[in-house]
C-alpha positions, 0 to 999 in steps of 0.5 A, a space after each residue: 534483518 528488519 528494514 530501518 526505521 525512519 519513524 520517530 518514537 511514539 513518545 516523541 511526536 509532538 515536534 511541530 508542524 514545520 516538520 518536516 525537519 532539517 534531514 533532506 530525503 538523500 539524507 534519509 534514504 543514506 541512513 543504512 549502512 546496508 549494500 547488497 549486490 543485486 542481480 545474482 543468478 539462482 543457482 540450481 545446484 546450490 542447497 536450499 536454492 534449487 527454484 525447480 520449474 523456473 527457467 535458469 539464466 547464467 548471467 543476470 547482467 548480460 541479457 539485453 532489454 528485449 529479451 524480457 517481456 517487460 511492455 505492458 499494455 493493458 486495453 490498448 491504453 498507454 499508461 504514464 510511469 513517472 510515478 514509479 520509476 523509482 519502487 517504495 520500501 520495502 521493494 526497492 530492490 526488486 525493479 530492474 533499472 534496464 529492463 523496464 520499458 516506459 510508456 508515456 502518453 504525452 510529453 510534458 513540456 515542462 515535466 516533473 524532475 524523476 529522481 532517482 538514489 543508487 540502489 543495488 540491491 538494498 531496500 533503502 539503496 544507499 551505498 552503491 557497490 563496486 561493480 563497475 557494470 551496474 547502471 547508475 541512474 541520475 535525476 530526470 529533468 523532464 518526464 519524456 521518453 527520451 528522458 526515461 532512456 537517458 536517465 537509466 544509466 547514470 547517477 542520482 540526484 537530490 530526491 525532492 528536486 522535482 518540486 523546484 522545478 516549474 509546474 508541469 502542464 496539462 494535457 491538450 483535451 481531446 475530442 471525445 475526453 468529455 464523453 468518457 469522462 460522463 461515464 464516469 458520473 455516478 451521482 455521488 455529487 451534483 457538481 463540484 464548488 465554483 470556488 473551490 475549482 476557481 480557486 485550484 485553477 488559479 493555483 496552477 495558473 500562478 505555479 505555470 507562471 501563465 494561463 496555458 488554457 489547459 486546466 482541466 474542464 469542471 466536468 472532468 474534474 467532477 468526474 475525478 470527485 466522483 471516481 473518488 467516492 466510487 473506488 477509494 472513499 469506502 476504504 479511507 471514509 473521511 470525507 462526506 459527499 454532502 461537504 462537496 455539494 454545499 461547497 464546503 471544501 477548499 481548492 487544495 481538498 479538490 486538488 486531492 480529491 481529484 488526483 486520487 480520483 484520477 487514478 480510476 479514470 479511463 480516459 486516456 491521459 489519466 495517468 498525465 492528469 494524476 502527475 500534475 494533481 499530485 505536483 499541485 497537490 504537494 506544491 500547495 501543501 508545502 505553501 499553506 502548511 503554516 496558514 491553514 494547519 486548523 482547517 480539517 479540509 487541509 488536514 484531509 488534504 494532507 492524508 491524500 497526499 501521503 496516500 499518493 505518496 505511500 502508494 505511487 511505487 517512488 522511493 522519494 516519495 516513500 523519504 518524503 512520507 518519513 520525512 514529514 509523517 509528523 505533520 499529519 498526526 500533529 494536524 490530527 492532535 490539533 484537530 481532536 483537542 480543539 473544543 467541540 470534538 466528541 469523543 463519545 456517542 453522547 455527542 450524538 444523542 445529545 444534540 437538539 435534532 432540529 439542528 443538529 445533523 451538521 454540527 455532528 457531521 464536522 465532529 464525525 469527520 474529526 473521528 474519522 479522519 483520525 481513525 483513517 490517519 491511524 489506519 495508514 499508519 498501520 498499513 505502512 506496519 504491514 507493508 513496510 514494518 515501520 511502527 506507528 507513531 501513536 495509538 488511535 486512543 491518543 486522539 479518539 475515544 469511539 470509534 466511527 458511526 456505522 456507514 448506515 448512519 454516515 451516509 446519510 445525505 439529510 438531517 432527516 434520515 440521519 435522525 431517522 436512523 440514528 433512532 433505529 440504531 438506538 432500538 436495536 442493537 444489533 444495528 449498530 454493530 461494527 460495520 467493515 471500516 469499523 472491524 478493520 479499524 480494531 483489527 489493525 490497532 490489536 495487530 499493531 499492538 501484538 507486533 510492539 510487544 513481538 518486536 519488544 520481546 524479540 529485540 530484548 532477547 537479542 541484547 541478552 545474546 550480545 551480552 551473554 554470547 552462550 544464549 545465541 544459539 538458543 536464540 537461533 533455535 527459537 527462530 523456527 517457533 511460531 510468533 504466537 509460541 514466542 508471544 506465550 513464552 514472554 507471558 502475553 496472555 492466551 486470551 489476548 492472542 485468541 481475541 485477535 484470533 476471534 476479530 479476524 475470523 469474525 471478519 473473514 466469515 462475515 459478509 462485511 469482508 467485501 465492501 460495497 460502493 454502488 454495485 461494485 463490490 470491492 474486496 479487502 485482503 487486510 485480514 488475510 495478509 495480517 493472518 499471513 505476517 503474524 505467523 512469517 515475518 515480512 522480512 523472511 517472506 521476502 529475502 527467501 525469494 532474493 528480495 532485499 538479500 543478496 544471494 548468501 541471505 536468501 539461501 540463509 533465510 530460505 533455509 530457515 523458512 523451510 525448517 519453520 514450515 516444515 515444523 508447523 505444517 498446519 500453520 503453513 497450509 492456514 497461511 497458503 489458505 489466506 494467500 490463495 483468497 487473496 490471489 482469488 480477490 485481486 483477480 476479480 478487482 479491476 479497482 483495487 484498494 491503494 494497499 491491496 497491490 502490495 498485499 497481492 505481491 505478499 500472496 504471490 511470494 508465499 504461494 511461490 515459496 510454499 510450492 517451492 518448498 512443500 509442493 506435492 509432486 505426488 499427483 495421486 492425493 486428493 484434489 483441494 481447490 484452496 480458493 473455493 474453500 470458505 468454511 472454517 471447519 473445512 479450513 481447519 480439516 485441510 490444515 490438519 490432514 493435508 498431507 498428501 493432498 494436491 491444492 488447486 488455486 485458480 489461475 495456477 492451476 495444481 502445485 506441483 513446484 514445477 510448471 506450476 511456479 511459472 504459471 503463478 508469476 505469469 498469472 500474477 502479471 496479467 492479473 496486475 496488467 489488468 488493473 487500473 489504478 496504481 500502476 507505477 507499482 504494478 507494472 514494476 512487479 509485473 517485471 520483477 515476476 518477469 525476472 523470477 520466472 527466468 530463474 533470477 533474483 530480482 534486482 534493484 535500482 
């Protein structure tokens, strides 16, 4: 059962910027006809659903709040959960309503309204079940601890209503806050532009209706900008720091950059700053959507808003993202077709080298913006099974330049680097960003073909019922076999294989920002999903599925893994790599948390289905294997081996499942950004460790 597709048909994306259509967020969330009960207990003796090693709970509706370990302190800092009390697709069914403790560092006098849409196990949560014991959430009027407690158990309201309420206020500046932010200055920019700061402050005052003297100090916003370039920019490098240095950004873009950068701050009230900044960003986008549609700064602001919506952890934010998805697409179309926008490297070569850098930089930002928007589209495919609205070649005819050229801070260094790359072909080879774009694009194309093949087969089965049995038998075949049987060239499949292998074996797998190594799990996630659909992974543990569906899906997965043992082990190796990366990354990418959830879920399933209870086999420390020859040998001859993963121990399908879920929770607690999703997943892993299906709101 595929997630409902909110996206427009790629061929009909010429809708105007007024975009946003007349469809409300609540209407989007009501589109699915599916109503799946949640909170079902996993029956230990039932065929195909025995979770050995996980504690069995006799019931899921009579457990008190205090019995689950869902209080998540990290380094003595309380985290504001206002961005995460709903949960994003496709994990909307996972969040326990009555079993999440909300920790709020400061009360907002006029907080953002937190909207809830009834959800009882369905990913978009639409039709409530008839179970009167299930809580009915309602709209939250203020972000306070008391409000969070009141809202649990009441009825839903509108999704986007928090933007119609008064602007929340920033917290009071504490005495040592500026000392803390001083440690978060990395030297990416010397200062933030005065005009942009003044404009941002004026917008806040206009939204508040008065000057409450609480707008952040310029040094704090400077620190947030520094954190943005240090930790976020390497994954979506579309804004050059020179533009900030020269004051060539507007107040809206400053708010957008600070909203993302504040996610990484160690300031006590940083989550509250994040909440207010994201509120201001969303309001500013609505205000300026018609007046600044031709400005690249505005398009960059919209992209950062979309990142915040995708990674916030709220279903309502995901509904807004789907409703307004074509806004950034149309902005890219407008910018890429303007006169002077570069579509080939000739734009660089032909420039007057005395005055060519800034015109080139303006054009390169357009190229990078298009590729970053496409990257975000592809992650919605990977994480939410929602197809991209366009192809990257619709708006750009070349890949971005190398990061060495992009990172030049002066015209002289830019000229020197361009001359060097022109004389050395190896210097201009794909870097991490360009490599990811190519892999994402190839995967999106492969998925489009596979989805079309499966759709055609289902249609044939509807028209000719005798084909239904054959269709079910094909479900246990690998995606590769399905593609080959449909007539896809083996060369097309192996080309993506090679690109992924190159990315894994090269040093580009970890990209560097300053002296901080940032691990990127994307190629490993794609490698897993090329063989096992996301829906099958999640439904096999009860996410987005009732008990009967979970049993059926798990049986299909069990048959598939046992028929394709080599593939099962290769996928486990990829999951182990994601797990190892995440254990060592305090500042993960905006998509890394959901990637981690996929890895944890697959490891759990492998452990339960194929885990070895025999203690005499050879020991394989799976996350330590790096060479392809060793990986291939283990995948082929690993029958009977004992698999060890750092932090989990030896997979033996008994205690190892408990250790996995406990350690995964500790890993998520240790991470700084994207706290909403992290804390919600910790709660879900806690439920699973009790032998229960994860519950949705």
